[in-house]
DSSP file (Angstrom, degrees, kcal/mol; ACC not computed):
  #  RESIDUE AA STRUCTURE BP1 BP2  ACC     N-H-->O    O-->H-N    N-H-->O    O-->H-N    TCO  KAPPA ALPHA  PHI   PSI    X-CA   Y-CA   Z-CA
    1    1 A M              0   0    0      0, 0.0    80,-0.1     0, 0.0    87,-0.1   0.000 360.0 360.0 360.0 -35.7   54.8  -74.3  171.9
    2    2 A I        -     0   0    0     78,-0.1     4,-0.0     1,-0.1    75,-0.0  -0.875 360.0-103.6 -99.4 134.4   55.9  -77.1  169.6
    3    3 A P    >   -     0   0    0      0, 0.0     3,-0.8     0, 0.0     4,-0.2  -0.052  24.2-123.0 -52.3 158.9   54.8  -76.8  165.9
    4    4 A S  G >  S+     0   0    0      1,-0.2     3,-0.8     2,-0.1     4,-0.2   0.806 109.1  67.0 -75.7 -25.2   52.0  -79.1  165.0
    5    5 A F  G >  S+     0   0    0      1,-0.2     3,-1.2     2,-0.1     4,-0.3   0.605  79.0  87.6 -70.0  -9.9   54.2  -80.7  162.3
    6    6 A W  G X  S+     0   0    0     -3,-0.8     3,-1.4     1,-0.3    -1,-0.2   0.858  81.1  55.0 -54.2 -45.7   56.5  -82.2  165.0
    7    7 A N  G <  S+     0   0    0     -3,-0.8    -1,-0.3     1,-0.3    -2,-0.1   0.617 101.7  59.5 -69.9 -17.4   54.5  -85.3  165.5
    8    8 A R  G <  S+     0   0    0     -3,-1.2    -1,-0.3    -4,-0.2    -2,-0.2   0.464  85.2  95.1 -88.3  -6.5   54.7  -86.1  161.8
    9    9 A I  S <  S-     0   0    0     -3,-1.4     5,-0.1    -4,-0.3    -3,-0.0  -0.694  89.6-105.1 -84.6 136.1   58.5  -86.2  161.9
   10   10 A P    >>  -     0   0    0      0, 0.0     3,-2.4     0, 0.0     4,-0.8  -0.417  29.2-121.4 -65.6 137.6   60.0  -89.6  162.3
   11   11 A P  G >4 S+     0   0    0      0, 0.0     3,-0.6     0, 0.0    -2,-0.0   0.793 109.1  57.5 -43.5 -38.1   61.3  -90.1  165.9
   12   12 A R  G 34 S+     0   0    0      1,-0.2     4,-0.3     2,-0.1    29,-0.0   0.704 106.3  50.4 -74.0 -14.3   64.9  -90.8  164.8
   13   13 A W  G <> S+     0   0    0     -3,-2.4     4,-2.1     2,-0.1     3,-0.3   0.636  91.2  83.1 -88.2 -18.4   65.1  -87.5  163.0
   14   14 A R  H <X S+     0   0    0     -4,-0.8     4,-3.7    -3,-0.6     5,-0.2   0.903  84.7  52.7 -55.8 -51.7   63.8  -85.4  165.9
   15   15 A P  H  > S+     0   0    0      0, 0.0     4,-2.1     0, 0.0    -1,-0.2   0.837 112.3  44.8 -52.0 -41.4   66.9  -85.0  167.8
   16   16 A A  H  > S+     0   0    0     -3,-0.3     4,-2.0    -4,-0.3    -2,-0.2   0.790 115.4  48.0 -72.7 -30.2   68.8  -83.6  164.8
   17   17 A L  H  X S+     0   0    0     -4,-2.1     4,-3.8     2,-0.2     5,-0.3   0.897 109.8  53.1 -68.1 -43.8   66.0  -81.4  163.8
   18   18 A F  H  X S+     0   0    0     -4,-3.7     4,-2.4    -5,-0.2     5,-0.2   0.944 112.1  43.6 -51.7 -52.1   65.7  -80.2  167.3
   19   19 A R  H  X S+     0   0    0     -4,-2.1     4,-2.3    -5,-0.2    16,-0.3   0.951 116.6  47.1 -59.8 -49.6   69.4  -79.3  167.5
   20   20 A F  H  X S+     0   0    0     -4,-2.0     4,-1.8     1,-0.2    -2,-0.2   0.947 112.8  48.3 -61.5 -46.0   69.4  -77.7  164.0
   21   21 A G  H  < S+     0   0    0     -4,-3.8     4,-0.5     1,-0.2     3,-0.2   0.915 114.4  45.0 -56.0 -46.1   66.2  -75.6  164.6
   22   22 A L  H  < S+     0   0    0     -4,-2.4     3,-0.5    -5,-0.3    -1,-0.2   0.849 111.5  51.6 -79.3 -29.4   67.3  -74.3  167.8
   23   23 A N  H  < S+     0   0    0     -4,-2.3    -1,-0.2    -5,-0.2    -2,-0.2   0.747 118.1  39.0 -74.7 -23.3   70.9  -73.4  166.7
   24   24 A F  S  < S+     0   0    0     -4,-1.8    -1,-0.2    -3,-0.2    -2,-0.2   0.364  84.6 110.7-109.2  11.3   69.6  -71.5  163.7
   25   25 A F  S >> S-     0   0    0     -4,-0.5     4,-2.5    -3,-0.5     3,-1.1  -0.712  74.4-130.9 -77.7 112.9   66.6  -69.9  165.5
   26   26 A P  H 3> S+     0   0    0      0, 0.0     4,-1.6     0, 0.0    -1,-0.1   0.707 100.0  49.2 -40.2 -40.3   67.8  -66.2  165.5
   27   27 A A  H 3> S+     0   0    0      2,-0.2     4,-0.6     1,-0.2    -5,-0.0   0.905 116.6  42.9 -67.3 -41.8   67.1  -65.4  169.2
   28   28 A Y  H X4 S+     0   0    0     -3,-1.1     3,-0.9     1,-0.2     5,-0.4   0.885 109.8  57.0 -73.4 -39.2   68.9  -68.5  170.3
   29   29 A R  H >< S+     0   0    0     -4,-2.5     3,-1.2     1,-0.2    -1,-0.2   0.843 100.6  59.0 -56.8 -40.5   71.7  -68.0  167.8
   30   30 A A  H 3< S+     0   0    0     -4,-1.6    -1,-0.2    -5,-0.3    -2,-0.2   0.764  89.3  72.4 -61.9 -24.1   72.5  -64.5  169.3
   31   31 A T  T << S-     0   0    0     -3,-0.9    -1,-0.2    -4,-0.6    39,-0.2   0.693 102.0-129.1 -67.7 -21.4   73.2  -65.9  172.6
   32   32 A G    <   +     0   0    0     -3,-1.2     2,-0.2    -4,-0.4    -1,-0.1   0.221  69.6 122.7  86.4 -11.4   76.5  -67.5  171.4
   33   33 A G        -     0   0    0     -5,-0.4     2,-0.4    16,-0.2    -1,-0.3  -0.502  45.2-161.0 -74.9 147.5   75.4  -70.9  172.8
   34   34 A R  E     -A   48   0A   0     14,-2.2    14,-2.6    -2,-0.2     2,-0.8  -0.986  19.4-132.0-136.2 132.4   75.2  -73.9  170.6
   35   35 A V  E     +A   47   0A   0     -2,-0.4    12,-0.3   -16,-0.3   -12,-0.1  -0.676  29.1 174.4 -77.8 114.0   73.4  -77.1  171.1
   36   36 A V  E     +     0   0A   0     10,-2.4     2,-0.3    -2,-0.8    -1,-0.2   0.633  60.5  17.1 -98.0 -12.6   76.0  -79.7  170.2
   37   37 A A  E     -A   46   0A   0      9,-1.2     9,-2.4   -18,-0.0     2,-0.4  -0.990  54.0-165.6-157.4 144.9   74.1  -83.0  171.2
   38   38 A V  E     -A   45   0A   0     -2,-0.3     7,-0.3     7,-0.2   -19,-0.0  -0.997  31.6-114.9-130.8 133.6   70.6  -84.1  171.8
   39   39 A A    >   -     0   0    0      5,-2.8     3,-2.6    -2,-0.4     5,-0.2  -0.286  22.3-121.6 -67.2 146.5   69.8  -87.3  173.4
   40   40 A P  T 3  S+     0   0    0      0, 0.0    -1,-0.1     0, 0.0   -26,-0.1   0.907 116.5  49.5 -51.6 -40.3   67.9  -90.0  171.1
   41   41 A D  T 3  S-     0   0    0      1,-0.1    -2,-0.1   -26,-0.0   -29,-0.0   0.311 111.4-125.0 -89.2  14.9   65.1  -90.0  173.7
   42   42 A M  S <  S+     0   0    0     -3,-2.6    40,-0.2     2,-0.1    39,-0.1   0.727  80.4 114.5  55.1  28.6   64.9  -86.2  173.7
   43   43 A L  S    S+     0   0    0      1,-0.1    69,-2.6    38,-0.1     2,-0.3   0.384  74.8  31.7-103.8   3.6   65.4  -86.1  177.5
   44   44 A G  E     - B   0 111A   0     67,-0.2    -5,-2.8    -5,-0.2     2,-0.3  -0.991  55.6-176.5-154.7 164.1   68.7  -84.4  177.4
   45   45 A A  E     -AB  38 110A   0     65,-1.4    65,-3.0    -2,-0.3     2,-0.5  -0.990  18.6-136.9-155.6 151.8   71.0  -82.0  175.6
   46   46 A R  E     -AB  37 109A   0     -9,-2.4   -10,-2.4    -2,-0.3    -9,-1.2  -0.964  18.4-161.4-116.3 128.0   74.5  -80.6  175.7
   47   47 A V  E     -AB  35 108A   0     61,-2.6    61,-2.1    -2,-0.5     2,-0.4  -0.831   3.2-157.6-106.0 142.9   75.2  -76.8  175.2
   48   48 A R  E     -AB  34 107A   0    -14,-2.6   -14,-2.2    -2,-0.3    59,-0.2  -0.977   7.7-176.3-113.5 132.1   78.6  -75.3  174.3
   49   49 A L  E     - B   0 106A   0     57,-3.4    57,-2.7    -2,-0.4   -16,-0.2  -0.892  14.2-160.3-132.7 103.9   79.2  -71.7  175.0
   50   50 A P        -     0   0    0      0, 0.0     2,-0.7     0, 0.0    55,-0.1  -0.428  24.2-112.6 -76.3 159.1   82.7  -70.6  173.7
   51   51 A L        +     0   0    0     -2,-0.1     2,-0.3    11,-0.1    54,-0.1  -0.856  62.4 131.5 -86.0 118.4   84.4  -67.5  175.0
   52   52 A G  S >> S-     0   0    0     -2,-0.7     3,-0.8    52,-0.1     4,-0.7  -0.882  74.1 -74.1-155.5-172.4   84.5  -65.0  172.2
   53   53 A W  T 34 S+     0   0    0     -2,-0.3     3,-0.3     1,-0.2    -2,-0.0   0.818 128.3  50.0 -63.1 -35.3   83.8  -61.5  171.3
   54   54 A R  T 34 S+     0   0    0      1,-0.2    -1,-0.2   -22,-0.1    -3,-0.1   0.760 120.1  33.9 -75.9 -22.5   80.0  -62.2  171.4
   55   55 A T  T <4 S+     0   0    0     -3,-0.8     8,-2.7   -23,-0.1     2,-0.3   0.214  97.6 101.6-117.5  10.3   80.0  -63.9  174.9
   56   56 A C  B  <  -F   62   0B   0     -4,-0.7     6,-0.2     6,-0.3     2,-0.2  -0.751  53.6-152.2-101.3 145.7   82.8  -61.9  176.7
   57   57 A N    >   -     0   0    0      4,-2.4     3,-2.6    -2,-0.3     4,-0.2  -0.562  41.4 -84.2-107.8 179.2   82.4  -59.2  179.2
   58   58 A G  T 3  S+     0   0    0      1,-0.3    -2,-0.0    -2,-0.2    -1,-0.0   0.661 126.7  58.1 -56.6 -19.3   84.6  -56.3  180.0
   59   59 A A  T 3  S-     0   0    0      2,-0.2    -1,-0.3     3,-0.0     3,-0.1   0.612 116.7-111.7 -85.6 -15.1   86.7  -58.4  182.4
   60   60 A G  S <  S+     0   0    0     -3,-2.6     2,-0.3     1,-0.4    -2,-0.1   0.661  84.3 105.2  86.3  20.9   87.5  -60.8  179.5
   61   61 A T  S    S-     0   0    0     -4,-0.2    -4,-2.4     1,-0.1    -1,-0.4  -0.779  84.9 -61.5-118.3 170.0   85.4  -63.8  181.1
   62   62 A T  B     -F   56   0B   0     40,-2.2    40,-0.3    -2,-0.3    -6,-0.3  -0.286  54.7-117.8 -40.9 120.5   82.1  -65.2  180.1
   63   63 A F     >  -     0   0    0     -8,-2.7     4,-1.5     1,-0.2     3,-0.4  -0.480  12.7-137.0 -70.7 137.5   79.2  -62.7  180.3
   64   64 A G  H  > S+     0   0    0      1,-0.2     4,-2.1     2,-0.2     5,-0.2   0.912 104.2  60.0 -67.8 -40.2   76.6  -63.8  182.9
   65   65 A G  H  > S+     0   0    0      1,-0.2     4,-3.0     2,-0.2    -1,-0.2   0.869 103.4  51.1 -53.7 -37.9   73.8  -62.8  180.4
   66   66 A S  H  > S+     0   0    0     -3,-0.4     4,-2.6     2,-0.2    -1,-0.2   0.905 108.7  51.3 -71.5 -39.8   75.2  -65.3  177.8
   67   67 A L  H  X S+     0   0    0     -4,-1.5     4,-0.8     2,-0.2    -2,-0.2   0.903 113.2  43.5 -60.0 -41.4   75.2  -68.0  180.4
   68   68 A Y  H >X S+     0   0    0     -4,-2.1     4,-2.0     2,-0.2     3,-1.4   0.979 116.9  47.5 -70.1 -61.1   71.6  -67.4  181.3
   69   69 A A  H 3< S+     0   0    0     -4,-3.0    -2,-0.2     1,-0.3    -3,-0.2   0.862 106.8  55.7 -50.5 -38.3   70.5  -67.0  177.6
   70   70 A A  H 3< S+     0   0    0     -4,-2.6    -1,-0.3     1,-0.2     4,-0.2   0.823 115.6  38.6 -68.0 -25.8   72.2  -70.1  176.5
   71   71 A T  H XX S+     0   0    0     -3,-1.4     3,-1.1    -4,-0.8     4,-0.6   0.703  92.4  96.6 -88.1 -23.5   70.2  -72.1  179.1
   72   72 A D  T 3< S+     0   0    0     -4,-2.0     4,-0.4     1,-0.3     3,-0.3   0.824  90.3  26.1 -47.8 -60.3   66.8  -70.3  178.8
   73   73 A P  T 3> S+     0   0    0      0, 0.0     4,-2.6     0, 0.0     5,-0.3   0.635  98.0  85.5 -86.5  -5.4   64.8  -72.4  176.5
   74   74 A L  H <> S+     0   0    0     -3,-1.1     4,-1.9     1,-0.2     5,-0.2   0.837  91.3  42.0 -70.7 -32.0   66.2  -75.9  176.9
   75   75 A F  H  X S+     0   0    0     -4,-0.6     4,-2.5    -3,-0.3    -1,-0.2   0.922 118.3  48.0 -74.0 -43.0   64.4  -77.4  179.9
   76   76 A A  H  > S+     0   0    0     -4,-0.4     4,-2.7     2,-0.2     5,-0.2   0.943 116.1  45.4 -61.6 -50.8   61.0  -75.8  178.7
   77   77 A L  H  X S+     0   0    0     -4,-2.6     4,-2.8     2,-0.2    -1,-0.2   0.907 110.5  51.0 -58.3 -46.2   61.6  -77.2  175.2
   78   78 A L  H  X S+     0   0    0     -4,-1.9     4,-1.9    -5,-0.3     5,-0.2   0.963 114.6  45.2 -61.1 -52.9   62.7  -80.6  176.3
   79   79 A L  H  X S+     0   0    0     -4,-2.5     4,-2.8     2,-0.2     5,-0.3   0.937 110.9  51.9 -62.4 -43.3   59.6  -81.0  178.4
   80   80 A A  H  X S+     0   0    0     -4,-2.7     4,-2.0     1,-0.2    -1,-0.2   0.931 111.2  48.1 -50.8 -49.7   57.2  -79.7  175.8
   81   81 A V  H  < S+     0   0    0     -4,-2.8    -1,-0.2    -5,-0.2    -2,-0.2   0.857 118.1  41.9 -58.5 -37.7   58.6  -82.1  173.3
   82   82 A N  H  < S+     0   0    0     -4,-1.9    -2,-0.2    -3,-0.3    -1,-0.2   0.829 115.3  45.3 -74.6 -40.9   58.3  -84.9  175.7
   83   83 A L  H  < S-     0   0    0     -4,-2.8     3,-0.4    -5,-0.2    -2,-0.2   0.764 100.8-146.6 -79.2 -29.1   54.9  -84.1  177.3
   84   84 A G    ><  -     0   0    0     -4,-2.0     3,-1.5    -5,-0.3    -1,-0.2  -0.216  39.5 -43.2  81.0-175.3   53.2  -83.4  173.8
   85   85 A P  T 3  S+     0   0    0      0, 0.0    -1,-0.2     0, 0.0    -4,-0.1   0.446 119.2  74.0 -75.8  -3.4   50.5  -81.1  172.8
   86   86 A D  T 3  S+     0   0    0     -3,-0.4    72,-3.7    71,-0.1     2,-0.4   0.548  93.5  68.8 -83.0  -6.4   48.0  -81.6  175.8
   87   87 A Y  E <   -C  157   0A   0     -3,-1.5     2,-0.5    70,-0.3    70,-0.2  -0.890  68.1-148.2-121.5 144.1   50.4  -79.6  178.0
   88   88 A V  E     -C  156   0A   0     68,-2.9    68,-2.5    -2,-0.4     2,-0.5  -0.898  19.4-165.3-104.1 133.6   51.5  -75.9  178.1
   89   89 A V  E     +C  155   0A   0     -2,-0.5     2,-0.4    66,-0.2    66,-0.2  -0.979  11.2 171.3-121.1 124.8   55.1  -75.2  179.3
   90   90 A W  E     -C  154   0A   0     64,-2.5    64,-2.9    -2,-0.5     2,-0.5  -0.968  35.7-121.2-129.3 143.4   56.5  -71.8  180.3
   91   91 A D  E     +C  153   0A   0     -2,-0.4    62,-0.2    62,-0.2     3,-0.1  -0.710  34.2 175.8 -79.3 139.5   59.7  -70.8  181.9
   92   92 A K  E     -     0   0A   0     60,-2.5     2,-0.3    -2,-0.5    61,-0.2   0.698  52.7  -9.1-120.7 -38.4   58.8  -69.1  185.2
   93   93 A A  E     -C  152   0A   0     59,-1.9    59,-3.4     2,-0.0    -1,-0.4  -0.996  51.1-177.1-162.0 157.3   62.0  -68.3  187.0
   94   94 A A  E     -C  151   0A   0     -2,-0.3     2,-0.3    57,-0.2    57,-0.2  -0.994   2.9-171.6-152.6 157.7   65.7  -68.7  187.1
   95   95 A S  E     -C  150   0A   0     55,-2.4    55,-1.9    -2,-0.3     2,-0.4  -0.979  13.4-144.5-146.0 157.2   68.7  -67.8  189.2
   96   96 A I  E     -C  149   0A   0     -2,-0.3     2,-0.6    53,-0.2    53,-0.2  -0.989   2.7-161.1-132.0 134.2   72.5  -68.1  188.6
   97   97 A R  E     -C  148   0A   0     51,-2.5    51,-2.3    -2,-0.4     2,-0.5  -0.940  15.6-151.6-109.4 103.6   75.1  -68.9  191.2
   98   98 A Y  E     +C  147   0A   0     -2,-0.6    49,-0.2    49,-0.2    48,-0.0  -0.670  21.3 171.9 -90.2 129.1   78.4  -67.9  189.9
   99   99 A R        -     0   0    0     47,-1.9    48,-0.2    -2,-0.5    -1,-0.2   0.821  65.7 -10.4-100.4 -44.0   81.4  -70.0  191.3
  100  100 A R  S    S-     0   0    0     46,-1.6    -1,-0.4     0, 0.0     0, 0.0  -0.971  80.3 -84.0-160.9 149.2   84.4  -68.8  189.2
  101  101 A P        -     0   0    0      0, 0.0     2,-0.7     0, 0.0    46,-0.1  -0.274  38.8-130.1 -58.6 135.4   85.1  -66.7  186.1
  102  102 A G        +     0   0    0    -40,-0.3   -40,-2.2     1,-0.1     4,-0.1  -0.772  35.8 163.6 -88.8 117.7   84.8  -68.6  182.7
  103  103 A R        +     0   0    0     -2,-0.7     2,-0.3   -42,-0.2    -1,-0.1   0.097  64.4  35.9-117.6  23.4   87.9  -67.9  180.7
  104  104 A T  S    S-     0   0    0    -55,-0.1   -42,-0.1   -54,-0.0   -52,-0.1  -0.938 107.4 -54.9-157.2 174.1   87.4  -70.8  178.2
  105  105 A T        -     0   0    0     -2,-0.3    36,-0.5   -54,-0.1     2,-0.3  -0.251  57.1-154.9 -54.0 135.6   84.6  -72.6  176.4
  106  106 A L  E     -B   49   0A   0    -57,-2.7   -57,-3.4    34,-0.2     2,-0.3  -0.770   3.6-150.2-118.4 163.2   82.0  -73.9  178.9
  107  107 A F  E     -BD  48 139A   0     32,-2.7    32,-2.7    -2,-0.3     2,-0.4  -0.985   5.2-162.6-138.7 140.5   79.6  -76.7  178.6
  108  108 A A  E     -BD  47 138A   0    -61,-2.1   -61,-2.6    -2,-0.3     2,-0.6  -0.997   6.5-156.7-124.4 130.1   76.1  -77.5  180.0
  109  109 A D  E     -B   46   0A   0     28,-0.5    28,-0.3    -2,-0.4     2,-0.3  -0.935  12.6-160.4-110.6 115.7   74.5  -80.9  180.2
  110  110 A F  E     +B   45   0A   0    -65,-3.0   -65,-1.4    -2,-0.6     2,-0.3  -0.677  14.2 177.0 -89.2 138.7   70.6  -80.8  180.4
  111  111 A R  E     -B   44   0A   0     -2,-0.3     2,-0.4    24,-0.2   -67,-0.2  -0.928  19.6-172.6-155.3 139.0   68.8  -83.8  181.6
  112  112 A I        -     0   0    0    -69,-2.6    22,-0.0    -2,-0.3    -2,-0.0  -0.987  22.9-139.4-112.5 124.9   65.3  -84.7  182.3
  113  113 A S     >  -     0   0    0     -2,-0.4     4,-1.6     1,-0.1     3,-0.5  -0.558  19.7-124.7 -90.8 152.4   64.6  -88.0  183.9
  114  114 A P  H  > S+     0   0    0      0, 0.0     4,-2.3     0, 0.0    -1,-0.1   0.841 117.9  59.1 -60.4 -27.9   61.6  -90.2  182.9
  115  115 A E  H  > S+     0   0    0      2,-0.2     4,-2.2     1,-0.2     5,-0.2   0.834 101.1  53.1 -66.8 -34.8   60.7  -89.9  186.8
  116  116 A D  H  > S+     0   0    0     -3,-0.5     4,-2.4     2,-0.2    -1,-0.2   0.921 110.9  47.1 -66.3 -43.7   60.5  -86.0  186.3
  117  117 A L  H  X S+     0   0    0     -4,-1.6     4,-2.7     2,-0.2     5,-0.2   0.913 112.7  49.4 -66.2 -42.8   58.0  -86.7  183.4
  118  118 A R  H  X S+     0   0    0     -4,-2.3     4,-2.9     2,-0.2     5,-0.2   0.954 111.8  46.5 -56.5 -53.8   56.0  -89.2  185.5
  119  119 A V  H  X S+     0   0    0     -4,-2.2     4,-3.0     1,-0.2     5,-0.3   0.909 114.0  50.1 -62.3 -41.9   55.8  -86.8  188.5
  120  120 A V  H  X S+     0   0    0     -4,-2.4     4,-2.8     2,-0.2     5,-0.3   0.959 110.4  47.5 -63.3 -49.9   54.7  -83.9  186.1
  121  121 A R  H  X S+     0   0    0     -4,-2.7     4,-3.0     1,-0.2     5,-0.2   0.960 115.4  47.3 -53.3 -54.1   52.0  -85.9  184.4
  122  122 A E  H  X S+     0   0    0     -4,-2.9     4,-1.7    -5,-0.2    -2,-0.2   0.917 113.6  46.0 -57.7 -45.8   50.7  -87.1  187.8
  123  123 A T  H  X>S+     0   0    0     -4,-3.0     4,-3.4    -5,-0.2     5,-0.5   0.934 114.4  47.6 -61.0 -47.6   50.7  -83.6  189.4
  124  124 A V  H  X5S+     0   0    0     -4,-2.8     4,-2.2    -5,-0.3    -2,-0.2   0.909 111.7  50.9 -61.5 -42.2   49.1  -81.9  186.4
  125  125 A A  H  <5S+     0   0    0     -4,-3.0    -1,-0.2    -5,-0.3    -2,-0.2   0.843 120.1  36.3 -68.4 -31.1   46.4  -84.7  186.2
  126  126 A R  H  <5S+     0   0    0     -4,-1.7    -2,-0.2    -5,-0.2    -1,-0.2   0.843 135.6  18.2 -87.4 -34.9   45.6  -84.2  189.9
  127  127 A E  H  <5S-     0   0    0     -4,-3.4    -3,-0.2     2,-0.2    -2,-0.2   0.520  93.0-121.1-119.8 -11.5   46.1  -80.4  190.3
  128  128 A G  S  <<S+     0   0    0     -4,-2.2    29,-1.7    -5,-0.5     2,-0.3   0.226  88.0  39.9  91.7 -17.0   45.9  -78.9  186.7
  129  129 A R  E     - E   0 156A   0     -6,-0.4     2,-0.3    27,-0.2    27,-0.2  -0.972  60.3-164.3-157.6 164.5   49.4  -77.4  187.0
  130  130 A C  E     - E   0 155A   0     25,-1.6    25,-3.2    -2,-0.3     2,-0.5  -0.976  13.6-149.1-155.7 148.3   53.0  -78.0  188.3
  131  131 A D  E     - E   0 154A   0     -2,-0.3     2,-0.4    23,-0.2    23,-0.2  -0.989  24.2-168.2-113.7 128.0   56.0  -76.0  189.0
  132  132 A R  E     - E   0 153A   0     21,-2.8    21,-2.9    -2,-0.5     2,-0.3  -0.962  10.1-145.8-123.4 139.2   59.2  -78.1  188.4
  133  133 A H  E     + E   0 152A   0     -2,-0.4     2,-0.3    19,-0.2    19,-0.2  -0.817  18.7 177.7-107.3 137.0   62.7  -77.2  189.5
  134  134 A F  E     - E   0 151A   0     17,-2.5    17,-2.5    -2,-0.3     2,-0.4  -0.970  11.1-156.3-140.7 147.9   65.8  -78.1  187.4
  135  135 A H  E     + E   0 150A   0     -2,-0.3     2,-0.3    15,-0.2    15,-0.2  -0.962  10.5 178.2-123.6 143.2   69.6  -77.4  187.8
  136  136 A V  E     - E   0 149A   0     13,-2.1    13,-3.1    -2,-0.4     2,-0.3  -0.982  14.9-147.2-142.6 140.8   72.4  -77.3  185.3
  137  137 A D  E     - E   0 148A   0     -2,-0.3     2,-0.6   -28,-0.3   -28,-0.5  -0.846  10.0-137.8-101.4 141.5   76.0  -76.5  185.8
  138  138 A F  E     +DE 108 147A   0      9,-2.8     8,-3.2    -2,-0.3     9,-1.2  -0.915  33.9 178.1 -96.2 116.4   78.3  -74.8  183.3
  139  139 A C  E     -DE 107 145A   0    -32,-2.7   -32,-2.7    -2,-0.6     6,-0.2  -0.800  24.8-126.8-118.5 150.7   81.6  -76.7  183.4
  140  140 A D    >   -     0   0    0      4,-1.9     3,-2.6    -2,-0.3   -34,-0.2  -0.338  48.4 -82.7 -85.8-176.5   84.9  -76.3  181.5
  141  141 A A  T 3  S+     0   0    0    -36,-0.5   -35,-0.1     1,-0.3    -1,-0.0   0.728 130.9  55.7 -56.5 -25.0   86.6  -79.2  179.6
  142  142 A E  T 3  S-     0   0    0      2,-0.1    -1,-0.3     0, 0.0    -3,-0.0   0.426 118.7-109.1 -90.5  -5.0   88.1  -80.4  182.8
  143  143 A G    <   +     0   0    0     -3,-2.6     2,-0.4     1,-0.3    -2,-0.1   0.473  67.4 146.9  87.1  -0.1   84.8  -80.7  184.6
  144  144 A V        -     0   0    0      1,-0.1    -4,-1.9     2,-0.0    -1,-0.3  -0.609  49.8-125.0 -73.4 129.1   85.3  -77.6  187.0
  145  145 A V  E     + E   0 139A   0     -2,-0.4    -6,-0.2    -6,-0.2     3,-0.1  -0.571  33.2 172.8 -75.2 129.1   81.9  -75.9  187.7
  146  146 A H  E     +     0   0A   0     -8,-3.2   -47,-1.9     1,-0.4   -46,-1.6   0.614  68.1   3.5-106.9 -25.9   81.9  -72.1  186.8
  147  147 A A  E     -CE  98 138A   0     -9,-1.2    -9,-2.8   -49,-0.2     2,-0.5  -0.987  57.1-149.2-159.8 148.3   78.3  -71.5  187.3
  148  148 A G  E     -CE  97 137A   0    -51,-2.3   -51,-2.5    -2,-0.3     2,-0.5  -0.978  14.5-162.4-121.6 126.5   75.1  -73.2  188.5
  149  149 A I  E     -CE  96 136A   0    -13,-3.1   -13,-2.1    -2,-0.5     2,-0.4  -0.931   1.2-160.8-111.0 122.8   71.7  -72.2  187.1
  150  150 A D  E     -CE  95 135A   0    -55,-1.9   -55,-2.4    -2,-0.5     2,-0.4  -0.888  12.9-166.9-105.0 134.8   68.4  -73.2  188.8
  151  151 A K  E     -CE  94 134A   0    -17,-2.5   -17,-2.5    -2,-0.4     2,-0.5  -0.975  15.4-156.4-127.1 136.0   65.3  -73.1  186.7
  152  152 A T  E     -CE  93 133A   0    -59,-3.4   -60,-2.5    -2,-0.4   -59,-1.9  -0.957  15.4-167.9-111.3 132.4   61.7  -73.2  187.5
  153  153 A V  E     -CE  91 132A   0    -21,-2.9   -21,-2.8    -2,-0.5     2,-0.4  -0.970  12.2-143.7-123.4 131.7   59.4  -74.4  184.8
  154  154 A Y  E     -CE  90 131A   0    -64,-2.9   -64,-2.5    -2,-0.4     2,-0.4  -0.790  18.2-175.4 -90.8 129.6   55.5  -74.1  184.8
  155  155 A I  E     +CE  89 130A   0    -25,-3.2   -25,-1.6    -2,-0.4     2,-0.3  -0.981  10.1 166.0-130.6 126.5   53.7  -76.9  183.3
  156  156 A G  E     -CE  88 129A   0    -68,-2.5   -68,-2.9    -2,-0.4     2,-0.3  -0.816  42.4 -86.4-129.2 167.4   49.8  -76.9  182.9
  157  157 A R  E     -C   87   0A   0    -29,-1.7     2,-0.6    -2,-0.3   -70,-0.3  -0.580  40.4-127.3 -69.7 133.2   47.1  -78.7  181.1
  158  158 A R        -     0   0    0    -72,-3.7    -1,-0.0    -2,-0.3   -71,-0.0  -0.714  26.3-140.7 -82.3 122.7   46.4  -77.3  177.6
  159  159 A H        -     0   0    0     -2,-0.6     3,-0.1     1,-0.1   -72,-0.0  -0.522  27.4 -93.3 -81.4 153.8   42.6  -76.6  177.4
  160  160 A P        -     0   0    0      0, 0.0    -1,-0.1     0, 0.0   -74,-0.0  -0.370  58.3 -81.6 -65.8 149.6   40.7  -77.4  174.2
  161  161 A P        +     0   0    0      0, 0.0     4,-0.1     0, 0.0    -3,-0.0  -0.252  65.1 150.2 -55.9 130.4   40.5  -74.4  171.8
  162  162 A S  S    S-     0   0    0      2,-0.4     3,-0.1    -3,-0.1     0, 0.0   0.196  77.2 -88.5-143.4  12.4   37.7  -72.2  173.0
  163  163 A G  S    S+     0   0    0      1,-0.4     2,-0.2     0, 0.0     0, 0.0   0.262  97.8 111.5  93.4  -6.5   39.0  -68.9  171.7
  164  164 A E  S    S-     0   0    0      1,-0.1    -2,-0.4     3,-0.0    -1,-0.4  -0.617  70.8-111.0-100.1 163.2   41.0  -68.3  175.0
  165  165 A N        -     0   0    0     -2,-0.2     3,-0.1     1,-0.1    -1,-0.1  -0.477  44.5 -90.4 -85.0 158.9   44.8  -68.3  175.4
  166  166 A P        -     0   0    0      0, 0.0    -1,-0.1     0, 0.0    -8,-0.1  -0.343  60.8 -81.5 -67.0 157.2   46.4  -71.1  177.4
  167  167 A P        -     0   0    0      0, 0.0   -11,-0.1     0, 0.0     3,-0.1  -0.305  41.1-133.8 -61.7 140.3   46.8  -70.3  181.0
  168  168 A M        -     0   0    0      1,-0.1     2,-0.1    -3,-0.1   -80,-0.0  -0.511  32.4 -94.1 -90.4 156.4   49.7  -68.2  182.2
  169  169 A P              0   0    0      0, 0.0    -1,-0.1     0, 0.0   -38,-0.0  -0.442 360.0 360.0 -69.1 148.7   51.8  -69.2  185.3
  170  170 A R              0   0    0     -2,-0.1    -2,-0.0    -3,-0.1   -78,-0.0   0.384 360.0 360.0 -88.7 360.0   50.9  -67.7  188.6
């Protein structure tokens, strides 16, 4: 999931390269979301989703698909970067709870705790796989929550190359 050259990049450059790479990746760029900050420990990121012609629905508010798409890769990528090449990480499920229409730029702060990483490593070592649930809120500049997104991420042990594909989530 993470390119093999990633581990050759100096750690202090990784947050900026992660941000740059995701913001210019065509599929993510099309969502309208922008990663505006990545934590130095690579355990968190902040996404900005401006209300504009690309993210606006017919009612003049933020399109729900834009909310989902702007959050889609973040938890899986942050986990993959922190867990390393011995793990396979897949997005498994998501749900959105709309609280109020977004009529301005919205922000989402993603955070994975060191405790989350420890639990994932222990569970995968014991059971070979793990489903982890994360939550992120889209808030306006005043901190008012407009939508909450729950994500389920599958994490498994990457098997040594044997000509087979990595295991898919169940």
